[in-house]
C-alpha positions, 0 to 999 in steps of 0.5 A: 346732419342735413346731407344724410336726411337729403340723401336719404330724401329719394321718391319712394314709390313702393311702401308697406301698406300695412304699416299705418301712418297717423293723422297725428304724425302728418299734422307735426309734418304739415307744421313744419310746412308751416314754419318754413318760409312763404313768399311775402309771408303770404301763407297760402297753402292749405293741406288735406290729411289722409290716412285712412284706407277708405280715403286713401282708395279715393286718391290713389287712382288720381295719381300717375306714378313714375313717367320713366319707368314705362311697363310699371302702372304703379305700387300694387296692392299692399305697396301703396302709400299709408298716407297722403298730403294733397297740397292745396293753394288758396287762390283767395290769399293768392294766385301765384304760389311761387316755390311755397309748394317747393319748400313746403314739400321738401319741409314735410319730406325730410321731417318724414324721413327723420321719422323713419318714413319715406315718400314722393311729390307727385304733381302728375295728378288727374285734379278733376278726378281728385277734386271730385273725390274729395270735394275740393272747392273751386277756389283750391287750386291742387298743387301736389300730392306728397305719398308717405309710408314706410318705404318697401324698395331701396332707392340708391343714388349713381352718378350720370354715366358718359351718356348723359342719361338722367332717367331713373331705372330698376335693376334685376333686383327691383332696386331703384336707381337715380342717376345725378349729375356730378357737382362740378358739372352743375356749378359754373 
């Protein structure tokens, strides 16, 4: 059921790095994005796939990992993603990508969850460093990096407390808690 996939689709940031993700699987996930809606059917999104440790090592240091976890610099070696999908917007097609990359990334991440993987959309990117590391031509706008792999952490949804704090946090056992607003609070 779609609700189960959406509930399981958390922002995972720690992975079993030694469990590979194949390029073939990444292609299948991008195919889900290809089939997803696109504004005016322009289909301006392009993708760089990475599942090789050497290429992954070029991408990893260009990303920021969890803004609310101030004392956590990101996943340690052995807990890093096994794969990355760099999502680009082709400015030769359009300069307005609207919500296409949001739709596409959700399709990819739901497909990943269905296959037993987890992932996270990362938009906090050192774009200049990533462009240089991957030799990305200037006519591509770097939109997102999706990190993927077999999750090595538990992520649970909590109800936002009476203080209204929506910041995610980790407990003493390393469980990642994500507060969500109550349904009645968001429907006007």
